[in-house]
C-alpha positions in Angstrom: -73.7 -40.9 47.1 -73.7 -44.6 46.1 -73.4 -46.1 42.6 -73.6 -49.5 41.0 -71.7 -51.4 38.3 -72.8 -54.0 35.9 -70.4 -56.6 34.4 -69.4 -54.2 31.5 -68.3 -51.5 34.1 -66.4 -54.2 36.1 -64.5 -55.4 33.0 -63.4 -51.8 32.4 -62.2 -51.4 36.0 -60.5 -54.8 36.6 -57.9 -56.5 34.5 -59.1 -60.0 35.6 -60.9 -62.3 33.0 -62.4 -65.7 33.0 -61.8 -67.9 34.9 -60.4 -65.5 37.5 -62.9 -62.7 37.4 -64.8 -63.2 40.7 -67.2 -60.2 40.8 -70.4 -60.3 38.8 -72.1 -57.0 39.9 -71.6 -54.1 42.3 -74.8 -53.4 44.2 -73.5 -50.3 46.1 -70.3 -48.3 46.0 -69.7 -45.3 48.1 -66.4 -43.7 47.0 -63.6 -43.7 49.6 -65.9 -45.6 52.0 -67.3 -49.0 51.0 -68.5 -51.4 48.4 -71.0 -54.2 48.3 -70.8 -56.6 45.3 -71.9 -60.1 44.4 -70.4 -63.3 43.0 -72.9 -65.9 41.8 -71.3 -69.3 42.5 -72.3 -72.0 40.0 -71.4 -75.6 39.5 -69.8 -74.6 36.2 -66.8 -73.0 38.1 -63.6 -74.7 36.9 -62.3 -75.2 40.5 -65.2 -77.4 41.5 -63.9 -80.2 39.3 -61.2 -80.9 41.8 -62.4 -79.1 45.0 -64.0 -81.5 45.9 -65.6 -83.9 43.4 -67.7 -85.5 46.1 -68.7 -82.2 47.8 -68.0 -79.0 45.8 -66.7 -76.2 48.0 -65.4 -72.8 46.8 -61.7 -72.6 47.9 -61.1 -70.1 50.7 -58.3 -68.4 48.8 -60.7 -67.7 46.0 -63.2 -66.2 48.5 -60.4 -63.9 49.7 -59.6 -63.1 46.0 -63.2 -62.2 45.4 -63.2 -59.8 48.4 -60.0 -58.3 47.1 -61.4 -57.7 43.6 -64.4 -56.0 45.1 -62.0 -53.8 47.2 -60.0 -53.0 44.1 -63.2 -51.8 42.3 -63.7 -49.5 45.3 -60.2 -48.2 45.1 -60.2 -47.5 41.3 -63.6 -45.9 41.5 -62.6 -43.8 44.5 -59.7 -42.2 42.6 -61.7 -42.1 39.3 -59.1 -44.3 37.7 -59.3 -47.0 35.1 -56.4 -49.4 35.2 -54.4 -49.6 32.0 -51.9 -52.1 30.9 -49.4 -50.1 33.0 -51.3 -50.4 36.3 -52.0 -53.4 38.6 -53.3 -54.0 42.1 -51.3 -56.4 44.1 -52.2 -58.1 47.4 -49.8 -56.7 50.0 -51.2 -58.5 53.1 -54.0 -60.6 54.6 -54.6 -60.6 58.3 -57.1 -62.3 60.5 -58.7 -64.4 57.7 -61.4 -66.6 59.1 -63.8 -69.0 57.3 -67.1 -69.5 59.0 -69.2 -71.3 56.4 -68.6 -73.3 53.2 -69.6 -71.7 49.9 -71.2 -74.1 47.6 -72.7 -74.1 44.1 -76.0 -72.2 44.0 -74.8 -69.7 46.7 -74.7 -66.0 46.0 -71.7 -64.5 47.7 -72.1 -61.0 49.0 -68.7 -59.2 49.0 -68.3 -56.2 51.3 -65.2 -54.1 51.8 -64.6 -50.9 53.7 -61.6 -48.7 53.4 -59.8 -48.4 56.7 -56.7 -46.5 55.4 -55.5 -45.2 52.1 -52.1 -43.6 51.6 -49.6 -43.4 48.7 -51.4 -46.2 46.7 -51.6 -48.5 49.7 -55.1 -49.5 50.8 -56.2 -51.3 53.9 -59.7 -52.8 53.9 -62.0 -54.6 56.3 -63.7 -57.2 54.2 -66.2 -59.9 54.5 -68.2 -62.4 52.4 -71.7 -63.5 53.2 -74.2 -66.0 51.9 -77.6 -64.4 52.7 -77.1 -63.0 56.2 -74.6 -65.7 57.2 -70.9 -64.8 57.4 -68.8 -67.0 55.2 -65.4 -65.3 55.5 -63.8 -62.2 56.9 -60.3 -60.7 56.7 -58.3 -57.5 56.8 -56.8 -57.0 53.3 -54.0 -54.7 52.2 -53.5 -53.9 48.5 -51.0 -51.8 46.6 -51.8 -50.0 43.3 -48.6 -49.9 41.3 -47.5 -48.8 37.8 -45.7 -51.4 35.8 -43.3 -50.6 33.1 
């Protein structure tokens, strides 16, 4: 069974806020399997001021972060958990990151992540970002859900 999330649901599931919240909507989420979400890329993004003034391009590290946020939404939804002030999801690793196409203002980034492994709060995902049908980036991501005290 698949579900969706609007921005209000996303804000409940992710601790990120402007300007670092990089997921606008979840189109499909199949618990313990996969997520498909979107990030609408606009010229109003604060990073475009300096990256690059003559040709705005979304930084690759932020594309990876957007994929990781989509993956975190999948993880929290899969265990029916809402992160509190005592829970955080950390990046634990990025392998095989490849950037195939620049992401520019006006693009809609489709974020996809599939759980490859999940054990003891450590998740490994296969993730990719697309603009339309065109691959923009892909990577294997590893995240750890941890309690903070």
